[in-house]
DRENPA-3360 file (N, C-alpha, C; in nm, 2 decimals, always signed):
BEGIN
1 = MKVRRAQG = +7.01/-3.26/+4.23/+6.95/-3.18/+4.13/+6.81/-3.23/+4.11 ~ +6.72/-3.13/+4.10/+6.58/-3.16/+4.08/+6.55/-3.19/+3.93 ~ +6.47/-3.29/+3.91/+6.44/-3.33/+3.78/+6.29/-3.30/+3.76 ~ +6.25/-3.22/+3.65/+6.11/-3.19/+3.63/+6.05/-3.31/+3.57 ~ +5.94/-3.34/+3.63/+5.87/-3.46/+3.58/+5.79/-3.43/+3.45 ~ +5.81/-3.51/+3.35/+5.74/-3.48/+3.22/+5.59/-3.50/+3.24 ~ +5.52/-3.41/+3.17/+5.37/-3.41/+3.18/+5.32/-3.53/+3.10 ~ +5.23/-3.61/+3.17/+5.18/-3.73/+3.11/+5.08/-3.70/+3.00;
9 = VGGARAQG = +5.05/-3.80/+2.92/+4.95/-3.79/+2.81/+4.82/-3.75/+2.86 ~ +4.78/-3.80/+2.98/+4.65/-3.77/+3.04/+4.63/-3.62/+3.07 ~ +4.74/-3.56/+3.12/+4.74/-3.42/+3.16/+4.72/-3.33/+3.04 ~ +4.79/-3.37/+2.93/+4.78/-3.29/+2.81/+4.63/-3.29/+2.75 ~ +4.58/-3.41/+2.76/+4.44/-3.42/+2.71/+4.34/-3.34/+2.80 ~ +4.36/-3.34/+2.93/+4.28/-3.27/+3.02/+4.29/-3.12/+2.99 ~ +4.41/-3.07/+2.97/+4.43/-2.93/+2.94/+4.36/-2.89/+2.80 ~ +4.37/-2.98/+2.70/+4.31/-2.95/+2.57/+4.16/-2.95/+2.59;
17 = AGESGYAL = +4.10/-3.04/+2.67/+3.96/-3.05/+2.68/+3.91/-2.92/+2.75 ~ +3.99/-2.87/+2.85/+3.95/-2.75/+2.92/+3.95/-2.63/+2.83 ~ +4.05/-2.62/+2.74/+4.05/-2.51/+2.64/+3.94/-2.51/+2.55 ~ +3.90/-2.63/+2.50/+3.79/-2.65/+2.41/+3.66/-2.61/+2.48 ~ +3.65/-2.64/+2.61/+3.53/-2.61/+2.68/+3.51/-2.46/+2.69 ~ +3.62/-2.39/+2.72/+3.62/-2.24/+2.72/+3.58/-2.18/+2.59 ~ +3.63/-2.24/+2.48/+3.60/-2.19/+2.35/+3.46/-2.21/+2.31 ~ +3.40/-2.32/+2.35/+3.26/-2.35/+2.33/+3.17/-2.25/+2.41;
25 = IALLAVMT = +3.21/-2.23/+2.53/+3.13/-2.13/+2.61/+3.13/-1.99/+2.55 ~ +3.25/-1.95/+2.50/+3.26/-1.82/+2.44/+3.18/-1.81/+2.31 ~ +3.18/-1.92/+2.23/+3.10/-1.93/+2.11/+2.95/-1.92/+2.14 ~ +2.91/-1.99/+2.24/+2.77/-1.99/+2.28/+2.73/-1.85/+2.33 ~ +2.82/-1.78/+2.40/+2.79/-1.64/+2.45/+2.77/-1.55/+2.33 ~ +2.86/-1.56/+2.23/+2.85/-1.47/+2.11/+2.73/-1.50/+2.04 ~ +2.69/-1.63/+2.02/+2.57/-1.66/+1.95/+2.44/-1.61/+2.02 ~ +2.45/-1.61/+2.15/+2.33/-1.56/+2.23/+2.32/-1.41/+2.21;
33 = LLMIAMMA = +2.43/-1.34/+2.22/+2.43/-1.20/+2.20/+2.38/-1.16/+2.06 ~ +2.42/-1.24/+1.96/+2.37/-1.21/+1.82/+2.22/-1.24/+1.81 ~ +2.17/-1.34/+1.87/+2.03/-1.37/+1.87/+1.95/-1.26/+1.94 ~ +2.00/-1.21/+2.05/+1.93/-1.10/+2.12/+1.93/-0.97/+2.03 ~ +2.04/-0.95/+1.96/+2.05/-0.83/+1.88/+1.95/-0.84/+1.76 ~ +1.94/-0.96/+1.70/+1.85/-0.99/+1.59/+1.71/-0.97/+1.63 ~ +1.68/-1.02/+1.75/+1.54/-1.01/+1.80/+1.50/-0.87/+1.83 ~ +1.60/-0.79/+1.88/+1.57/-0.65/+1.90/+1.55/-0.57/+1.77;
41 = AAPSIRQQ = +1.62/-0.61/+1.67/+1.61/-0.54/+1.54/+1.50/-0.59/+1.46 ~ +1.44/-0.70/+1.49/+1.33/-0.76/+1.40/+1.21/-0.67/+1.38 ~ +1.16/-0.61/+1.49/+1.05/-0.51/+1.47/+1.08/-0.40/+1.38 ~ +1.20/-0.34/+1.39/+1.24/-0.23/+1.31/+1.25/-0.27/+1.16 ~ +1.30/-0.40/+1.14/+1.31/-0.45/+1.00/+1.18/-0.47/+0.94 ~ +1.08/-0.53/+1.02/+0.95/-0.55/+0.97/+0.88/-0.42/+0.94 ~ +0.90/-0.32/+1.03/+0.84/-0.19/+1.01/+0.89/-0.12/+0.88 ~ +1.02/-0.13/+0.86/+1.08/-0.07/+0.74/+1.03/-0.14/+0.61;
49 = ARREQELE = +1.01/-0.28/+0.62/+0.96/-0.35/+0.51/+0.82/-0.31/+0.48 ~ +0.74/-0.29/+0.58/+0.60/-0.25/+0.57/+0.59/-0.11/+0.51 ~ +0.68/-0.02/+0.56/+0.68/+0.12/+0.51/+0.71/+0.12/+0.35 ~ +0.81/+0.04/+0.31/+0.84/+0.03/+0.17/+0.73/-0.03/+0.09 ~ +0.66/-0.12/+0.15/+0.54/-0.18/+0.08/+0.43/-0.08/+0.07 ~ +0.41/+0.01/+0.17/+0.31/+0.11/+0.16/+0.35/+0.22/+0.06 ~ +0.47/+0.25/+0.05/+0.52/+0.35/-0.05/+0.50/+0.30/-0.19 ~ +0.52/+0.17/-0.21/+0.50/+0.10/-0.34/+0.35/+0.10/-0.37;
57 = AIARGEEV = +0.27/+0.08/-0.27/+0.12/+0.08/-0.30/+0.07/+0.22/-0.34 ~ +0.13/+0.32/-0.27/+0.09/+0.46/-0.31/+0.14/+0.49/-0.45 ~ +0.26/+0.45/-0.49/+0.31/+0.47/-0.62/+0.23/+0.40/-0.73 ~ +0.19/+0.28/-0.70/+0.11/+0.21/-0.80/-0.03/+0.27/-0.80 ~ -0.09/+0.30/-0.69/-0.22/+0.36/-0.68/-0.23/+0.49/-0.76 ~ -0.12/+0.57/-0.75/-0.11/+0.70/-0.82/-0.10/+0.67/-0.97 ~ -0.04/+0.56/-1.01/-0.03/+0.53/-1.15/-0.17/+0.49/-1.20 ~ -0.25/+0.42/-1.12/-0.39/+0.39/-1.17/-0.47/+0.52/-1.18;
65 = AEAIRMYI = -0.45/+0.61/-1.08/-0.52/+0.74/-1.09/-0.49/+0.81/-1.22 ~ -0.36/+0.81/-1.25/-0.32/+0.88/-1.37/-0.37/+0.81/-1.50 ~ -0.38/+0.68/-1.49/-0.43/+0.60/-1.61/-0.58/+0.64/-1.63 ~ -0.66/+0.65/-1.52/-0.80/+0.69/-1.53/-0.81/+0.83/-1.59 ~ -0.72/+0.92/-1.55/-0.72/+1.06/-1.60/-0.70/+1.05/-1.75 ~ -0.60/+0.98/-1.79/-0.57/+0.97/-1.94/-0.68/+0.91/-2.01 ~ -0.74/+0.80/-1.95/-0.85/+0.73/-2.02/-0.97/+0.83/-2.05 ~ -1.00/+0.91/-1.94/-1.11/+1.01/-1.96/-1.08/+1.11/-2.07;
73 = RYKGGAPN = -0.95/+1.16/-2.07/-0.91/+1.26/-2.16/-0.92/+1.20/-2.31 ~ -0.87/+1.08/-2.32/-0.87/+1.02/-2.46/-1.01/+0.99/-2.50 ~ -1.10/+0.97/-2.41/-1.24/+0.94/-2.44/-1.32/+1.07/-2.46 ~ -1.26/+1.19/-2.44/-1.33/+1.31/-2.47/-1.38/+1.38/-2.35 ~ -1.38/+1.32/-2.23/-1.42/+1.39/-2.11/-1.57/+1.39/-2.09 ~ -1.65/+1.32/-2.17/-1.79/+1.32/-2.15/-1.83/+1.24/-2.02 ~ -1.95/+1.27/-1.97/-1.99/+1.20/-1.85/-1.98/+1.05/-1.85 ~ -1.99/+0.99/-1.97/-1.99/+0.84/-1.99/-1.85/+0.79/-2.03;
81 = SLPTSMDE = -1.75/+0.87/-2.00/-1.61/+0.84/-2.04/-1.53/+0.77/-1.94 ~ -1.59/+0.73/-1.83/-1.51/+0.66/-1.72/-1.49/+0.51/-1.76 ~ -1.37/+0.46/-1.72/-1.35/+0.32/-1.74/-1.45/+0.23/-1.66 ~ -1.47/+0.11/-1.70/-1.57/+0.03/-1.63/-1.50/-0.10/-1.57 ~ -1.37/-0.12/-1.60/-1.30/-0.23/-1.54/-1.15/-0.20/-1.55 ~ -1.08/-0.27/-1.47/-0.93/-0.26/-1.47/-0.88/-0.31/-1.60 ~ -0.94/-0.41/-1.66/-0.90/-0.46/-1.79/-0.90/-0.36/-1.90 ~ -1.00/-0.27/-1.89/-1.01/-0.16/-1.99/-0.89/-0.07/-1.98;
89 = LLEGVAPA = -0.84/-0.04/-1.86/-0.72/+0.04/-1.85/-0.60/-0.03/-1.90 ~ -0.59/-0.16/-1.87/-0.48/-0.24/-1.92/-0.47/-0.26/-2.07 ~ -0.59/-0.27/-2.13/-0.60/-0.28/-2.28/-0.56/-0.15/-2.35 ~ -0.58/-0.04/-2.28/-0.55/+0.09/-2.34/-0.68/+0.15/-2.40 ~ -0.66/+0.27/-2.46/-0.78/+0.34/-2.52/-0.73/+0.41/-2.65 ~ -0.82/+0.41/-2.74/-0.80/+0.47/-2.87/-0.84/+0.62/-2.87 ~ -0.75/+0.72/-2.88/-0.79/+0.86/-2.88/-0.89/+0.88/-2.99 ~ -0.97/+0.99/-2.98/-1.07/+1.03/-3.08/-1.00/+1.04/-3.22;
97 = GRTKKVKV = -1.06/+0.98/-3.32/-1.01/+0.98/-3.46/-0.90/+0.89/-3.49 ~ -0.87/+0.80/-3.39/-0.76/+0.70/-3.41/-0.82/+0.56/-3.38 ~ -0.76/+0.46/-3.44/-0.80/+0.32/-3.42/-0.70/+0.25/-3.33 ~ -0.57/+0.29/-3.33/-0.47/+0.23/-3.25/-0.48/+0.27/-3.10 ~ -0.49/+0.17/-3.01/-0.50/+0.21/-2.87/-0.37/+0.25/-2.81 ~ -0.38/+0.34/-2.71/-0.26/+0.39/-2.64/-0.26/+0.33/-2.50 ~ -0.15/+0.27/-2.46/-0.14/+0.21/-2.33/-0.14/+0.32/-2.22 ~ -0.21/+0.30/-2.12/-0.22/+0.40/-2.01/-0.18/+0.34/-1.88;
105 = LRASAARD = -0.17/+0.21/-1.87/-0.14/+0.15/-1.74/-0.05/+0.03/-1.75 ~ +0.05/+0.02/-1.67/+0.14/-0.10/-1.66/+0.07/-0.21/-1.59 ~ +0.10/-0.33/-1.62/+0.04/-0.45/-1.56/+0.08/-0.45/-1.41 ~ +0.20/-0.42/-1.38/+0.24/-0.42/-1.24/+0.16/-0.33/-1.15 ~ +0.13/-0.21/-1.20/+0.05/-0.11/-1.12/-0.09/-0.16/-1.10 ~ -0.14/-0.25/-1.18/-0.28/-0.30/-1.16/-0.29/-0.40/-1.05 ~ -0.18/-0.43/-0.97/-0.18/-0.52/-0.86/-0.15/-0.44/-0.73 ~ -0.23/-0.47/-0.63/-0.22/-0.40/-0.50/-0.12/-0.48/-0.41;
113 = PLSESGEW = +0.00/-0.42/-0.38/+0.10/-0.49/-0.31/+0.06/-0.52/-0.16 ~ -0.04/-0.45/-0.11/-0.08/-0.47/+0.03/-0.18/-0.58/+0.06 ~ -0.25/-0.62/-0.05/-0.36/-0.72/-0.02/-0.31/-0.86/-0.06 ~ -0.37/-0.96/+0.00/-0.33/-1.10/-0.03/-0.36/-1.14/-0.17 ~ -0.48/-1.09/-0.22/-0.53/-1.13/-0.35/-0.45/-1.05/-0.46 ~ -0.40/-0.93/-0.42/-0.33/-0.85/-0.52/-0.43/-0.77/-0.60 ~ -0.56/-0.77/-0.57/-0.66/-0.71/-0.65/-0.70/-0.57/-0.58 ~ -0.70/-0.47/-0.66/-0.75/-0.34/-0.61/-0.90/-0.35/-0.59;
121 = RIVKPRDE = -0.95/-0.27/-0.50/-1.10/-0.25/-0.48/-1.14/-0.14/-0.57 ~ -1.24/-0.16/-0.66/-1.29/-0.05/-0.74/-1.37/+0.05/-0.66 ~ -1.35/+0.18/-0.68/-1.43/+0.28/-0.62/-1.51/+0.36/-0.72 ~ -1.64/+0.35/-0.70/-1.73/+0.42/-0.80/-1.76/+0.56/-0.74 ~ -1.81/+0.65/-0.83/-1.83/+0.79/-0.79/-1.90/+0.81/-0.66 ~ -2.01/+0.74/-0.63/-2.09/+0.76/-0.51/-2.07/+0.66/-0.40 ~ -1.96/+0.58/-0.42/-1.94/+0.48/-0.31/-1.91/+0.54/-0.18 ~ -1.94/+0.47/-0.07/-1.91/+0.53/+0.06/-1.76/+0.56/+0.08;
129 = AMVRFVRD = -1.68/+0.47/+0.01/-1.54/+0.49/+0.02/-1.50/+0.63/-0.03 ~ -1.56/+0.67/-0.14/-1.53/+0.80/-0.20/-1.58/+0.91/-0.12 ~ -1.70/+0.89/-0.06/-1.76/+1.00/+0.03/-1.67/+1.02/+0.15 ~ -1.62/+0.90/+0.21/-1.54/+0.91/+0.32/-1.40/+0.98/+0.29 ~ -1.35/+0.94/+0.17/-1.22/+1.00/+0.13/-1.23/+1.15/+0.12 ~ -1.34/+1.20/+0.06/-1.36/+1.35/+0.04/-1.37/+1.41/+0.18 ~ -1.44/+1.35/+0.27/-1.45/+1.40/+0.41/-1.31/+1.40/+0.47 ~ -1.23/+1.30/+0.46/-1.10/+1.29/+0.52/-1.01/+1.40/+0.47;
137 = ITEYAEGR = -1.01/+1.42/+0.34/-0.92/+1.52/+0.28/-0.97/+1.66/+0.31 ~ -1.10/+1.68/+0.34/-1.15/+1.80/+0.38/-1.10/+1.83/+0.52 ~ -1.10/+1.73/+0.61/-1.04/+1.75/+0.74/-0.89/+1.77/+0.74 ~ -0.82/+1.70/+0.65/-0.68/+1.72/+0.63/-0.65/+1.86/+0.59 ~ -0.73/+1.92/+0.51/-0.71/+2.06/+0.46/-0.77/+2.16/+0.56 ~ -0.80/+2.11/+0.69/-0.85/+2.20/+0.79/-0.98/+2.27/+0.76 ~ -1.07/+2.19/+0.69/-1.20/+2.24/+0.67/-1.22/+2.31/+0.53 ~ -1.11/+2.33/+0.46/-1.12/+2.40/+0.33/-1.18/+2.30/+0.23;
145 = TPTPTSDG = -1.28/+2.35/+0.16/-1.35/+2.26/+0.06/-1.25/+2.23/-0.05 ~ -1.22/+2.10/-0.08/-1.14/+2.06/-0.19/-1.21/+2.08/-0.32 ~ -1.13/+2.11/-0.42/-1.18/+2.12/-0.56/-1.17/+1.98/-0.63 ~ -1.27/+1.93/-0.69/-1.26/+1.80/-0.75/-1.15/+1.79/-0.85 ~ -1.14/+1.89/-0.94/-1.03/+1.89/-1.04/-1.01/+2.03/-1.10 ~ -0.89/+2.05/-1.14/-0.86/+2.17/-1.21/-0.83/+2.14/-1.36 ~ -0.85/+2.01/-1.39/-0.83/+1.96/-1.53/-0.96/+1.97/-1.60 ~ -0.96/+2.06/-1.70/-1.09/+2.09/-1.78/-1.14/+1.96/-1.84;
153 = ALSGVAGQ = -1.05/+1.87/-1.88/-1.09/+1.75/-1.95/-1.17/+1.66/-1.86 ~ -1.16/+1.68/-1.73/-1.23/+1.59/-1.63/-1.36/+1.65/-1.58 ~ -1.38/+1.78/-1.61/-1.49/+1.85/-1.56/-1.63/+1.79/-1.59 ~ -1.64/+1.72/-1.71/-1.76/+1.66/-1.75/-1.80/+1.54/-1.66 ~ -1.70/+1.48/-1.59/-1.72/+1.37/-1.50/-1.73/+1.41/-1.36 ~ -1.68/+1.53/-1.33/-1.67/+1.57/-1.19/-1.81/+1.59/-1.12 ~ -1.91/+1.61/-1.21/-2.05/+1.63/-1.15/-2.10/+1.50/-1.09 ~ -2.04/+1.38/-1.12/-2.09/+1.26/-1.06/-2.03/+1.23/-0.93;
161 = LPQITGLV = -1.94/+1.31/-0.88/-1.87/+1.29/-0.75/-1.96/+1.34/-0.64 ~ -1.94/+1.29/-0.52/-2.02/+1.33/-0.40/-2.00/+1.48/-0.37 ~ -2.10/+1.54/-0.33/-2.10/+1.68/-0.30/-2.05/+1.70/-0.15 ~ -1.98/+1.81/-0.13/-1.93/+1.84/+0.00/-2.04/+1.86/+0.11 ~ -2.15/+1.92/+0.07/-2.26/+1.95/+0.16/-2.32/+1.81/+0.21 ~ -2.33/+1.80/+0.34/-2.40/+1.68/+0.39/-2.31/+1.55/+0.39 ~ -2.18/+1.57/+0.37/-2.09/+1.45/+0.37/-2.10/+1.38/+0.50 ~ -2.09/+1.45/+0.61/-2.09/+1.38/+0.74/-2.22/+1.31/+0.77;
169 = TGLGSGDK = -2.33/+1.37/+0.74/-2.46/+1.31/+0.77/-2.49/+1.20/+0.67 ~ -2.43/+1.21/+0.55/-2.46/+1.11/+0.45/-2.37/+0.99/+0.46 ~ -2.28/+0.99/+0.56/-2.19/+0.88/+0.58/-2.25/+0.76/+0.66 ~ -2.20/+0.64/+0.63/-2.25/+0.53/+0.70/-2.22/+0.53/+0.85 ~ -2.26/+0.43/+0.93/-2.24/+0.44/+1.07/-2.10/+0.42/+1.12 ~ -2.01/+0.37/+1.03/-1.87/+0.36/+1.07/-1.79/+0.27/+0.97 ~ -1.66/+0.26/+1.00/-1.58/+0.18/+0.92/-1.61/+0.03/+0.94 ~ -1.57/-0.04/+0.84/-1.57/-0.19/+0.85/-1.46/-0.22/+0.96;
177 = DEGGEDSS = -1.48/-0.34/+1.02/-1.38/-0.38/+1.12/-1.24/-0.36/+1.07 ~ -1.15/-0.31/+1.16/-1.01/-0.30/+1.12/-0.95/-0.43/+1.12 ~ -0.85/-0.45/+1.03/-0.78/-0.57/+1.02/-0.84/-0.67/+0.92 ~ -0.75/-0.76/+0.87/-0.80/-0.85/+0.77/-0.81/-0.79/+0.63 ~ -0.89/-0.85/+0.55/-0.90/-0.80/+0.41/-1.04/-0.80/+0.36 ~ -1.07/-0.70/+0.28/-1.20/-0.69/+0.22/-1.21/-0.79/+0.11 ~ -1.30/-0.89/+0.12/-1.31/-1.00/+0.02/-1.43/-0.98/-0.07 ~ -1.49/-0.86/-0.07/-1.61/-0.84/-0.15/-1.57/-0.84/-0.30;
185 = ISTSGPFV = -1.67/-0.88/-0.38/-1.64/-0.89/-0.52/-1.66/-0.75/-0.59 ~ -1.56/-0.72/-0.67/-1.57/-0.59/-0.74/-1.67/-0.60/-0.86 ~ -1.77/-0.52/-0.86/-1.87/-0.53/-0.97/-1.82/-0.43/-1.08 ~ -1.86/-0.47/-1.20/-1.82/-0.38/-1.31/-1.91/-0.26/-1.31 ~ -1.86/-0.15/-1.38/-1.93/-0.03/-1.39/-1.84/+0.09/-1.38 ~ -1.88/+0.21/-1.42/-1.79/+0.32/-1.42/-1.73/+0.35/-1.28 ~ -1.60/+0.36/-1.28/-1.53/+0.39/-1.15/-1.43/+0.51/-1.16 ~ -1.41/+0.57/-1.05/-1.32/+0.69/-1.05/-1.19/+0.67/-0.98;
193 = GVASRNRN = -1.17/+0.56/-0.92/-1.05/+0.53/-0.84/-1.04/+0.39/-0.79 ~ -0.94/+0.36/-0.72/-0.92/+0.23/-0.66/-0.87/+0.25/-0.51 ~ -0.89/+0.15/-0.43/-0.84/+0.15/-0.29/-0.79/+0.01/-0.26 ~ -0.71/+0.00/-0.16/-0.66/-0.13/-0.11/-0.77/-0.21/-0.05 ~ -0.75/-0.34/-0.05/-0.85/-0.43/+0.02/-0.80/-0.46/+0.16 ~ -0.67/-0.42/+0.19/-0.61/-0.44/+0.32/-0.67/-0.34/+0.42 ~ -0.73/-0.38/+0.53/-0.79/-0.30/+0.63/-0.71/-0.26/+0.75 ~ -0.58/-0.29/+0.74/-0.49/-0.26/+0.86/-0.45/-0.12/+0.87;
201 = ESIITYYG = -0.41/-0.08/+0.99/-0.36/+0.06/+1.01/-0.23/+0.07/+0.94 ~ -0.20/+0.19/+0.89/-0.08/+0.21/+0.81/+0.03/+0.27/+0.90 ~ +0.15/+0.26/+0.86/+0.26/+0.32/+0.92/+0.28/+0.47/+0.88 ~ +0.27/+0.49/+0.75/+0.27/+0.62/+0.69/+0.13/+0.67/+0.66 ~ +0.11/+0.79/+0.64/-0.03/+0.84/+0.61/-0.03/+0.90/+0.47 ~ -0.16/+0.89/+0.41/-0.18/+0.95/+0.28/-0.29/+1.05/+0.30 ~ -0.26/+1.18/+0.28/-0.35/+1.29/+0.31/-0.40/+1.28/+0.45 ~ -0.31/+1.24/+0.54/-0.35/+1.23/+0.68/-0.43/+1.10/+0.72;
209 = IDRHDRWV = -0.45/+1.02/+0.62/-0.53/+0.89/+0.64/-0.44/+0.78/+0.68 ~ -0.47/+0.71/+0.79/-0.38/+0.61/+0.84/-0.44/+0.47/+0.84 ~ -0.52/+0.44/+0.74/-0.57/+0.30/+0.72/-0.57/+0.27/+0.57 ~ -0.51/+0.16/+0.53/-0.49/+0.12/+0.39/-0.62/+0.13/+0.31 ~ -0.73/+0.07/+0.36/-0.85/+0.06/+0.27/-0.92/+0.20/+0.25 ~ -0.87/+0.30/+0.33/-0.93/+0.43/+0.31/-0.85/+0.53/+0.22 ~ -0.74/+0.47/+0.17/-0.66/+0.55/+0.07/-0.73/+0.53/-0.06 ~ -0.78/+0.63/-0.12/-0.85/+0.62/-0.25/-0.76/+0.69/-0.35;
217 = FTPFYR = -0.72/+0.62/-0.45/-0.63/+0.67/-0.56/-0.72/+0.71/-0.68 ~ -0.73/+0.84/-0.70/-0.82/+0.89/-0.80/-0.76/+1.02/-0.87 ~ -0.80/+1.05/-0.99/-0.75/+1.17/-1.05/-0.82/+1.29/-1.00 ~ -0.92/+1.27/-0.92/-1.00/+1.38/-0.86/-0.95/+1.41/-0.72 ~ -0.96/+1.53/-0.68/-0.92/+1.58/-0.54/-0.77/+1.55/-0.52 ~ -0.68/+1.57/-0.62/-0.54/+1.55/-0.60/-0.47/+1.68/-0.58;
% end
């Protein structure tokens, strides 16, 4: 009669070590596949995050534009009724015949989510940024001349805006270098809008414009 030889302790250990080795290899393979999948998805995730950031910048910029519109209306719409600083918008404005100020801008909207400093760049009526914006939206409208405003309360200020005639010849030699951030100091004085300090190309477009610092948020030409 044949007697089956009992497996020794050494054999059991060898078998266990082999199984552990296979499990480790399988784990490493799974981890490698996960890393490859994450690396493939990373650009899409970054792009989506940037898109959401741009949408937030547009939403905040439009809030600033609306605050400027309300400020002008409460000031009576005279040519000298433009705000001169972001602080004035944050402090609010007292309508004619009243002493209590009305809030027109939230503090969060006064911050640019696209720039490192978080500071909007102030755009004055005749700034090159405003001239370029009017040109860009004219091109976006396929050459149709845009109307500065249909709001009668803003008509007193509209005369300070750049004229359509000669926009191309009156424009500077070109854009500032793409990329980085505009670190120029915002000077005080009457302004009609704000723009981002971020000079990077955008994922989404605003009136056909695909660069952050050329998005001008203003109650005019909307």
